C-alpha positions as CSV (number, residue, x, y, z in Angstrom):
1,X,175.0,-25.9,85.5
2,X,171.6,-24.8,85.5
3,X,169.4,-21.7,85.7
4,X,167.8,-21.0,89.0
5,X,164.7,-18.7,89.9
6,X,165.6,-16.6,93.1
7,X,163.6,-14.5,95.5
8,X,162.4,-12.0,92.9
9,X,159.8,-14.2,91.6
10,X,158.2,-15.3,94.9
11,X,155.0,-14.2,95.1
12,X,154.8,-12.9,91.8
13,X,154.7,-15.7,89.1
14,X,154.5,-14.2,85.7
15,X,155.2,-17.3,83.9
16,X,156.4,-16.0,81.0
17,X,159.8,-17.9,81.5
18,X,158.2,-21.2,81.7
19,X,156.3,-20.6,78.3
20,X,159.7,-20.3,76.8
21,X,161.3,-22.9,77.7
22,X,162.5,-25.5,75.2
23,X,162.2,-28.4,77.3
24,X,159.3,-27.5,79.7
25,X,161.6,-27.7,82.6
26,X,160.1,-24.9,84.7
27,X,157.5,-26.2,87.2
28,X,155.0,-23.8,89.4
29,X,155.1,-24.4,92.8
30,X,152.4,-22.5,94.8
31,X,154.3,-19.1,95.7
32,X,157.2,-19.8,93.4
33,X,158.4,-21.1,90.0
34,X,161.4,-23.4,89.8
35,X,163.8,-24.8,87.4
36,X,164.5,-28.6,87.3
37,X,168.5,-29.0,87.5
38,X,168.5,-32.1,85.7
39,X,165.9,-31.0,82.8
40,X,167.9,-27.5,82.3
41,X,169.2,-27.5,78.9
42,X,171.3,-23.9,79.8
43,X,169.7,-22.3,77.1
44,X,169.2,-19.0,78.8
45,X,165.8,-18.4,77.0
46,X,163.8,-17.9,80.7
47,X,166.2,-15.2,82.1
48,X,165.7,-13.4,78.7
49,X,162.2,-13.1,79.4
50,X,162.2,-12.9,83.3
51,X,159.8,-9.5,83.6
52,X,161.5,-9.6,87.5
53,X,164.9,-10.6,86.6
54,X,164.6,-13.3,88.8
55,X,166.6,-15.6,86.9
56,X,170.4,-16.3,87.3
57,X,172.4,-18.7,85.5
58,X,174.5,-20.5,88.5
59,X,177.7,-19.0,88.8
60,X,176.0,-15.7,88.4
61,X,173.9,-15.7,91.5
62,X,174.2,-13.1,93.6
63,X,175.4,-13.7,97.6
64,X,172.4,-13.5,99.1
65,X,170.6,-15.4,96.5
66,X,173.0,-18.7,96.6
67,X,170.4,-20.5,99.0
68,X,167.9,-20.7,96.4
69,X,170.4,-23.2,94.4
70,X,169.9,-25.7,96.4
71,X,166.1,-24.8,97.3
72,X,165.6,-25.3,93.5
73,X,167.2,-28.6,93.4
74,X,165.2,-29.8,96.9
75,X,162.2,-28.6,95.2
76,X,162.5,-32.0,92.8
77,X,164.7,-34.5,95.1
78,X,162.7,-33.7,98.5
79,X,159.4,-35.0,99.7
80,X,157.5,-31.7,100.1
81,X,154.4,-31.0,102.3
82,X,151.4,-33.2,101.4
83,X,153.6,-35.0,99.1
84,X,154.0,-38.7,99.7
85,X,157.0,-39.2,97.2
86,X,159.5,-36.5,95.5
87,X,158.3,-35.1,92.1
88,X,162.0,-36.1,90.6
89,X,162.1,-35.7,87.0
90,X,158.8,-35.8,85.5
91,X,159.5,-34.7,82.1
92,X,157.5,-32.0,81.7
93,X,155.9,-29.3,83.6
94,X,152.9,-28.8,81.6
95,X,152.1,-32.2,81.8
96,X,153.0,-32.0,85.5
97,X,150.6,-29.1,85.9
98,X,150.8,-26.5,89.1
99,X,152.5,-28.7,92.2
100,X,150.6,-26.4,94.5
101,X,153.2,-26.3,97.3
102,X,156.6,-25.1,98.0
103,X,159.7,-26.2,99.5
104,X,159.6,-25.3,103.2
105,X,162.4,-22.3,103.0
106,X,160.0,-20.7,100.2
107,X,157.1,-21.3,102.2
108,X,158.9,-19.5,104.7
109,X,159.5,-16.4,103.4
110,X,157.4,-13.5,104.2
111,X,154.8,-12.5,101.7
112,X,155.7,-10.0,99.3
113,X,154.6,-6.7,100.6
114,X,154.8,-4.6,96.6
């Protein structure tokens, strides 16, 4: 089980969650943030500080957000556009820095109109 970042983060990226994570497992894509499911220790600190209520424990994801569970994992396991290898488990978001791309699912979402 892990925490998952949902659609509410797309085009927002406040990053308060990233700063609070004690294991540095929240990575920055182009339009949203992603939690590495193998690095997450399920402490919930990110969820508490999320300013847009975009973070859910895996078992609590609303039905319409369930696709983000697989998508968050795919960010680390699949080869993303413009990259020649999967991100994998780099051992920390701060050292890796912003990735600059998103999964195809997130990239295809319409821009937020807020």
